[in-house]
C-alpha positions in Angstrom: 205.1 -12.0 43.7 206.8 -8.7 44.4 203.9 -6.6 43.0 202.2 -4.7 45.9 198.8 -6.0 44.7 199.8 -9.5 46.0 200.2 -8.0 49.5 197.3 -5.5 49.5 193.9 -6.4 50.8 191.3 -5.5 48.2 187.5 -5.2 48.0 185.8 -6.7 44.9 183.5 -4.0 43.6 181.7 -6.1 40.9 182.1 -7.6 37.5 180.9 -6.6 34.1 180.4 -8.3 30.7 182.6 -5.6 29.2 185.4 -6.2 26.6 188.9 -4.8 26.8 188.3 -1.9 24.4 185.0 -1.0 26.0 186.5 -1.0 29.5 189.5 1.1 28.4 187.1 3.6 26.9 185.4 3.9 30.3 188.4 3.7 32.6 191.8 4.2 31.0 194.8 6.2 32.4 193.2 9.4 31.3 190.3 9.0 33.8 192.8 8.6 36.6 194.4 11.9 35.5 191.1 13.8 35.4 190.0 12.2 38.7 193.1 13.4 40.5 192.9 16.8 38.9 189.4 17.4 40.3 189.4 15.5 43.6 193.1 15.7 44.5 193.6 11.9 44.8 193.9 9.1 42.2 191.1 6.6 41.7 192.8 3.5 43.1 190.9 1.0 41.0 192.4 -2.3 39.6 190.5 -3.8 36.6 191.2 -7.4 35.6 189.9 -8.8 32.4 189.4 -12.6 32.4 189.7 -13.8 28.8 188.2 -17.2 29.7 184.9 -15.8 31.1 185.0 -12.5 29.1 184.2 -10.6 32.3 186.0 -7.5 33.6 186.3 -7.4 37.4 187.0 -4.3 39.6 189.0 -4.3 42.8 189.8 -1.4 45.2 192.4 -1.5 48.1 190.7 -1.6 51.4 192.6 1.4 52.7 191.7 3.5 49.6 188.3 4.2 51.0 189.8 5.7 54.1 192.2 7.8 52.0 189.4 9.0 49.8 187.2 10.2 52.7 190.2 11.9 54.3 190.5 13.8 51.0 186.8 14.7 51.0 187.2 16.0 54.6 190.2 18.0 53.5 188.2 19.5 50.5 185.4 20.5 52.9 187.8 21.9 55.5 188.6 24.8 53.2 185.0 25.5 52.4 182.1 23.3 53.6 180.5 23.7 50.1 183.7 23.0 48.1 182.8 19.4 47.2 179.4 20.6 46.0 181.1 23.1 43.7 183.4 20.4 42.3 180.5 18.0 41.7 178.4 20.7 40.1 181.1 21.2 37.4 179.6 18.0 35.9 176.4 19.7 34.6 177.9 22.3 32.2 180.6 19.8 31.2 177.9 17.2 30.4 176.1 19.7 28.1 179.3 20.7 26.4 180.3 17.1 25.9 177.0 16.2 24.3 177.2 19.1 21.9 180.8 18.3 21.0 180.4 14.6 20.6 177.3 14.9 18.4 179.4 17.0 15.9 182.6 15.0 15.7 181.6 13.2 12.5 178.7 12.7 10.1 179.5 9.5 8.1 182.3 7.2 9.3 182.6 5.6 5.8 183.7 9.0 4.4 186.6 9.4 6.9 190.2 8.5 6.1 191.8 6.0 8.4 193.5 8.8 10.3 190.2 10.8 10.6 188.5 7.7 11.8 191.1 7.2 14.5 190.9 10.9 15.6 187.1 10.7 15.8 187.3 7.6 18.0 189.8 9.3 20.3 187.7 12.5 20.5 184.6 10.6 21.6 186.6 8.6 24.1 188.2 11.8 25.4 184.8 13.2 26.5 183.8 9.8 28.0 187.0 9.9 30.1 186.3 13.4 31.2 182.8 12.6 32.5 183.3 9.0 33.7 185.2 10.2 36.7 181.9 11.4 38.3 180.5 7.9 38.0 183.6 6.5 39.6 183.6 9.1 42.4 180.0 8.3 43.4 180.7 4.6 43.2 183.8 4.8 45.4 182.6 7.5 47.9 178.9 6.8 48.5 179.3 4.3 51.4 181.3 6.8 53.4 178.4 9.2 53.4 176.0 6.7 55.0 177.2 6.7 58.6 177.5 10.5 58.6 173.9 10.9 57.4 172.6 8.3 59.8 174.4 10.0 62.7 172.7 13.3 61.9 169.2 11.8 61.4 169.3 9.7 64.5 171.4 11.7 67.0 170.6 15.3 66.0 167.2 15.1 64.4 166.1 12.4 66.8 164.5 10.3 64.1 163.9 6.6 64.6 166.1 4.6 62.3 164.2 3.0 59.3 161.0 4.8 60.3 158.8 6.3 57.5 159.8 9.8 58.6 163.5 8.8 58.7 163.3 7.7 55.0 161.1 10.6 54.0 163.6 13.1 55.4 166.6 11.2 54.0 165.0 11.0 50.5 164.1 14.7 50.5 167.4 16.0 51.7 169.4 13.9 49.2 167.2 14.8 46.2 169.3 17.0 43.8 167.7 20.1 42.2 168.9 19.0 38.8 166.3 17.3 36.6 167.8 13.9 35.8 167.9 12.3 32.4 165.4 9.8 33.6 162.9 12.6 34.5 163.6 14.4 31.2 162.7 11.2 29.3 159.6 10.7 31.4 158.5 14.3 30.8 159.0 13.8 27.1 156.9 10.6 27.1 154.1 12.3 29.0 154.2 15.2 26.6 153.9 12.8 23.6 151.1 10.9 25.3 149.1 14.1 25.7 149.7 15.1 22.1 148.5 11.6 20.9 145.4 11.9 23.1 144.6 15.3 21.6 145.3 13.8 18.1 148.1 16.3 17.5 150.6 13.5 16.8 150.5 9.9 15.7 151.8 7.1 17.9 154.4 6.0 15.3 155.7 9.6 14.9 156.0 10.1 18.7 157.8 6.8 19.0 160.4 7.7 16.4 161.0 11.1 18.0 161.5 9.7 21.5 163.8 7.0 20.1 165.9 9.6 18.3 166.2 11.7 21.5 166.5 9.0 24.1 167.2 5.7 22.3 170.9 5.8 23.4 170.0 5.4 27.1 170.5 1.6 27.5 173.7 1.4 25.4 176.4 2.0 28.1 179.6 0.7 26.4 178.0 -1.4 23.6 174.4 -2.2 24.1 171.4 -2.1 21.7 169.7 1.3 21.4 165.9 1.5 21.9 163.9 1.8 18.7 160.6 3.5 18.1 158.8 0.3 19.0 160.1 0.5 22.6 158.4 3.9 23.1 155.3 2.9 21.2 154.7 0.2 23.7 155.3 2.6 26.6 152.9 5.2 25.1 150.3 2.4 24.6 150.6 1.8 28.3 149.7 5.4 29.1 146.7 5.3 26.8 144.4 4.3 29.7 145.1 7.6 31.5 143.0 10.7 30.6 144.5 14.0 29.5 144.0 15.8 33.0 145.9 12.9 34.7 148.7 12.9 32.2 148.9 16.7 32.4 149.1 16.6 36.2 151.9 14.1 36.2 153.7 16.0 33.4 153.6 19.2 35.5 154.8 17.4 38.6 158.0 16.4 36.8 158.4 19.8 35.1 158.1 21.5 38.5 160.5 19.0 40.2 162.9 21.7 41.4 160.2 23.8 43.2 158.7 20.8 44.9 162.1 19.6 46.0 163.1 23.0 47.4 159.8 23.4 49.2 160.2 20.0 50.8 163.7 20.7 52.0 162.7 24.1 53.3 159.9 22.6 55.4 162.3 19.9 56.8 164.9 22.5 57.7 162.3 24.6 59.5 160.9 21.6 61.4 164.2 20.1 62.5 166.3 23.3 62.5 169.1 21.6 60.6 172.6 23.2 60.7 173.9 24.3 57.3 177.0 22.1 57.6 174.9 19.1 58.5 172.6 19.8 55.6 175.6 19.9 53.3 176.4 16.2 53.9 173.0 15.3 52.3 173.5 17.8 49.5 176.9 16.4 48.7 175.6 12.8 48.8 172.7 13.7 46.5 175.0 15.3 44.0 177.5 12.4 44.2 174.7 9.9 43.3 173.1 12.1 40.7 176.4 12.9 38.8 177.2 9.2 39.1 174.0 8.2 37.3 174.3 11.0 34.8 177.9 10.1 34.0 176.8 6.5 33.3 174.2 7.9 30.9 176.9 9.9 29.2 178.9 6.7 28.8 175.8 5.4 26.9 175.6 8.6 24.9 179.2 8.4 23.9 178.8 4.7 23.2 176.0 5.5 20.7 178.6 7.5 18.7 181.4 5.0 19.2 179.3 2.1 17.7 179.4 3.3 14.1 183.1 3.9 14.4 183.7 0.4 15.8 181.8 -1.0 12.8 183.7 1.0 10.2 187.1 0.2 11.8 186.3 -3.5 12.0 185.2 -3.4 8.3 188.5 -1.9 7.2 190.5 -4.4 9.3 188.4 -7.4 7.9 187.5 -8.5 11.5 184.3 -8.7 13.4 183.2 -5.9 15.7 183.5 -8.3 18.6 187.1 -9.1 17.7 187.8 -5.4 17.5 186.3 -4.8 21.0 188.5 -7.6 22.3 191.5 -6.2 20.5 195.0 -6.5 22.1 198.4 -6.2 20.6 199.2 -9.7 21.6 196.1 -11.2 20.1 196.2 -9.3 16.8 199.8 -8.1 16.4 199.6 -7.6 12.6 196.5 -5.3 12.6 196.8 -1.6 12.7 195.3 1.4 11.0 197.4 3.2 8.4 198.4 6.7 9.2 
C-alpha cells in the first residue's frame, strides 16, 4: 500500500469497452511524452483494465486539474495567443498523418513478420502523436467553463442560460476549421445533388462515400460503414429538391465566412476585449482538436484492423485474443524477427 495512488484522491473520468492492445494504442507512454513536449506538463491519467468486465477505466488525480490550468495560464502569460498556436499545430499534423498512414502498407499478407511489426508500430506512432489533442481537450475543457461564464455574465452583462447567452457562447467558441463531420455532410449533400440531377447512381455514390468516410465510427476497433449506410442517408435526402440541397451545401461550404461574420458582429455589439475573446477561441480549438483527434484514432484504427487480422492469423489465435494480448496471458507467443 505504499504506492501514491492509494493515497491520492482521484476523479473517475469514464470507462470504455476497450481491450488492452487498443488502449495502449490510444494512450501508451509515447502519448505522455508528446503531451509534455507540447503542453509542458505530463498527462496525469491512470488507466486500469478490468479483465473480469473487459472494461478500461480512466482516473485522474484531483489536483492534476489545478496543475494543468496553472500550466495553461503560464503558457498564456508569455503570449495570450500561445495556446492557440499550440492547438493549431494539430491541423497540419493531422493532414500529414493521414497521408503517411495511408501509404504505410498495401497488402499485409505480403509483409514479412518484421515488416508487419514495423507497419503496426508506424500506424500507432501517428495515433500517439495526435491522440494528445483528444486528451488535452478532455482534461482541460471544464477549466474553461467558469472563465467563459464570468466574461459573458459579468462583462457582457448577459443573463445566464438566456437564448442570447447561448447564441454568443456558441458563436465565439465555433472554430474556423471545417470539421470532419461537416466535410462528410458536405460530401453527402454533393452526392445527393448529383443523384437528383442523374449524374451519379445511388449505389455509386454510396460506395464513394463509404470509401472516403467509412472509417468514422471505428475508433479503436469498430465496424466501418459500408455503402449501404450512405445509401440510406441519401434516400433520406431524396425528399428535398435541388435548390434546398444546394442552399444547405453552400451554407456548409461557406462555414468559415459565416462564422467570422457572426463573431465580428458580436465583438462590435459587446466590445469584447481581445484577451477575453481568446478564452473562447482557445476553448473552441480545444474541443475541435479533441473531436478531430478522436476521428484520427478511427482513421488509424481502419489501417490497424488488417494488421491485427494478419498478425492473429500467423499466431494461430483470434483477433480478440490478440487485442487482449499480454505477456502473462500468452507468454509463448511472439513474432519472429
